[in-house]
N, C-alpha and C positions, 0 to 999 in steps of 0.2 A: 292539464299542465304537463309540459315535457319534463323529462328527467333532469336535464341541464338547468331549466328554470327552477324546478323544485329544489335542486341542490343549492342554487344561489340563495333562494328564499330561506332555506334551512340554516344558512350561514349567519342569518340575522344581521345584515350590514347596517341596519339602523342603530343597532346596539354598539357599533364601533365608536360612536360618539363618546361612550364612557371611557374609552382608551385615551382620550385627550387629556386625562388627568396626568399623563406622563410629562406634560409641559410645565406643570406647576412648580416643581422643584427647581428646574433650570431658570424659570422666570423669577422665582423668589431669590435666587442667588445672583441675579442680574447677568446671567451668562447665556441665556437662550439664543441670543442673536450672534454669538460667536460661531463661525462656520462649522468647526468640528463638533461643537455641542449641538448645534441645530441638526446636523446630519445624524448624530448618534440618537438624538431624541426622536427624529423621524423614523429611524430604523426600529427603535423601541416601540413606537406606535404600530408599525407594520407587524412586528413580531407578536405583539399582544393581540392584534386583530386576527392573525392566523391561528394562534393558540386558543384564543377565546372562542372562535368559531368551531374549532375542533371539539372543545368541551360542550358547546351547544349541541353538536351532532350526537355526542355520546349521551348527553342528558335526554335528548329527544328519543333515542332508541330505548333507554332505560324506562322512560316515562310514557311510552307510546300508548299503553292501555289506559293509564290514568288520564292522559291528555284527552282521550276520546270522550271522557265524561265532563270535560271542562268547557264552559260556554264560549271561550275564544281560542284556547289552545288546541281544540279539536281540528282546527284548520291547518295546523302545522304539517309540513310535507310528510314526515314519517308517520304521524298519527292518522293522517287522512289516507295514507297508502300511496301518495304520489312519489315517495322516495322509499326504496327498500332499506331495511335495517342494515343489510350487508353493504350496500353502496354508501350508506352514511358512515359506517365504521371505517371502511377503506378510506373515504375522504377525510375522516378525522385523523387517522394515522398519518396520512400525507401532509396535512396541514400542520399537525403538531411537530413533525420532523422538520418541516420548512421553517416554522416559527422558531424552534430551538436553534437551528443552524444559524439563522440571522442573529438571534440574541447572543449566542456565544461568539460569533464572528465580530459583533459590535463591542462587547466587553464581557469578561468572565463573570463579574458580579451581576450584570443584567441577565446572563444566561441562568444563573442560579435563582434569581427572582422569578423568572419565567418557569423554571422547574418547580419552584415552590407553589406558584399559582396553579400549574397543571396538576400537581399532586393533590393540593387542597380541593380543587374543583372536581376532580374525578372522584376523590374520596367522598366528597359531598354528594355527588350524583348517585354513587353506588351504595353508600352505607349510611351517611350521616344526615341526609336531608330531612329525615323524619324525627330527629331529636330536637325538641323545642329548646330554645336559647342557644344551644351549641350550634345549630344550623344558622341561627341569626348571626352569631359571632363569625362563622365561616363566610357567610355572605358578605359581611362587612370587611372581612380580611381580603376578599377578592378586590374590592374597591381600593383598599389601602395599598395592596401590592402594586396596583397600577400607579399610584402616586409615588411610591418608593422607586419604581422602575426608572423614572426620569432622572433621579440622582444617580442610580446605579449605572446607567448607560454612559455617563460622562464623568464618573468618579467625583460627584459633587457631594460634599458633606451635607447631611440633612439636619436641619434645626429640630430640637426637641419639640418646640412649639408647633412646627409644621407637622410633625408626626402625630401630635395630639389633635390638631385640626383635622388632618386626614382621617385619623382613626375614628373620632367621634362623629365627624361628618359622614363617614361611611356607615356607621351604626344608625345614624339618623335616616339615611336613605334606605338601609336594609329594613328597619322597623316600619318605615312608611310603605315599602313594597309589600310586606306581609299584611299590614293593616288594610291596604287597598284590596289585596287578594281575598282577605277574609270578608270584607264588605261586599265585594263583587259576587263571591260564591253564595253568600247569604241571600243577596237580592235575587240571584238567578234561580235558586232552588226554593226560595221561600222559607228555608230552614237554616239553622246554623250548623250545617253538615259540610265539613271541609273536603275538598278534593285532595289537597296535600295533607299527608298524615300529621306533620308537625303543627298544622293549624289547630288541631284538636287541643293542643297544649296552650293556646293563647286565647285571650279575650280581647275585644276591641279596646277595653279600658286599659289593659296591661300594655298593649302595643302603643297606645297613645301616651302612656307614661314613659315608655322607653324613648320614643322619638321626641318627646318634650324635654326630657332630661338631657339627651344627647345633643339636641339643638342648642340648649343653653350653654353646655360645655363647649360646643363648637364655636359659638360666637365669642365666649370669654377667652378661649385660647387663641382665637384668631386676633383678637385685640392685642394680646401680648406678642404674637408673631409680627403683627403689623408695626408695632413699636420697635421691635428688634430689626426689622428690615429697613424701615425708613428713618431710623434715628439720626442719620448723618446729613439730612437735607434741611435747607432753610424753609422750604415749603413742605408741610407734612402730608405729602401725597399718599403715602401708605396708610397713615392714620385716617385720612379722608376716605380711603377705600373701605373702611369699616362700615360706612353708611350704606353703600350699595350691597355690601356683603350681607349685612344684617337684614336689609330689606328683601334681598333675594331668598334668604332662609325663611323669612316670614311669608313671602309669597309662595314659596314651594310648600310651606306648611298648609296653605289654603288648598293646594292641589291634593296633598296627602289627606287632609281632613275630608275632602269631597270624594275620596276613593279613587283618585286618578294617579296614584304613585306606584302602581303595579309595575309599570315600565318607566323608570326614572328618565331614560333618554327621550322617550316619546313625550312625556309630560313636559320636559324642558323645551323640546323643539316646538311643541304646540302652544306654549305660553309666551306670547310676545313680551309681556312685562318682565319675565325672567330673562329673556334675551337682552333687553335694555339694561337690566341690573348687571348682568354678566359682562356686557361690553363696558359699562361704566367702571365696574370693578377692575377689569383687565387694564384699562387705560390708567386709572389712578394707581393701582398697585404696581404696574409696570414702570410708571414714572418714578415712584418711590424706590423700587428695586434698582433702577438704573442711576439713581442719585441725581436726577434732574432738579435744578434749582438749588 
């Protein structure tokens, strides 16, 4: 593998799908298709992709020795030796500077959201990833900041219900990610010996409890947010969106229960049922947010 190709692989472009969370707040406020908001949201997406990839590079350098013992992470460019740690760090610095420049040029609040994401993620990679529960909260916070960024980019006030949906939905994905990793490592080694230090503080039962509770709160708060968003329409589009949303949560729970939630973006892209539910949700929720009918 050439150095250029190894660098691109290390950026984890497939994980950029997570950054699409930036569109949810503008969509919920029925402002996504206003040209200035659409441009600001697109720039927020680009900024997050650049900064997130920078943090992936830092994480890969920090974890390169541990990744070599992992059944799948051992193929990552830094762990496999295809990309040198020095090149990865230089690339991370350049990407972080570019992402922050785009964010602050778009809006000052977006810039500070990106700064918060960068600090949280780097602290997680360097110091906090081996602390059970705390690292789970930080992992969820990374998803939440993506959702908040969409509102920050265009100065859109964020609903309290939206923040609860985003927060507990993020915790649901974070717990599912750790559960899948715990299951995968146990199956590959034949023992309950984790590669990630924090996994020693979890049991499958505990993680199942966390994602079950967080899934229930996510659906409940989404129902309240949907009522808030679509309360002014004669056709209850937003309330109807509860159906594909809940079914999507239940379907994703099937993937998590089967140990396929270690990479949420890959699980979503590989599950056609989830794609159908996501499309149905986007259409119904969008019609409700836009006040159609």
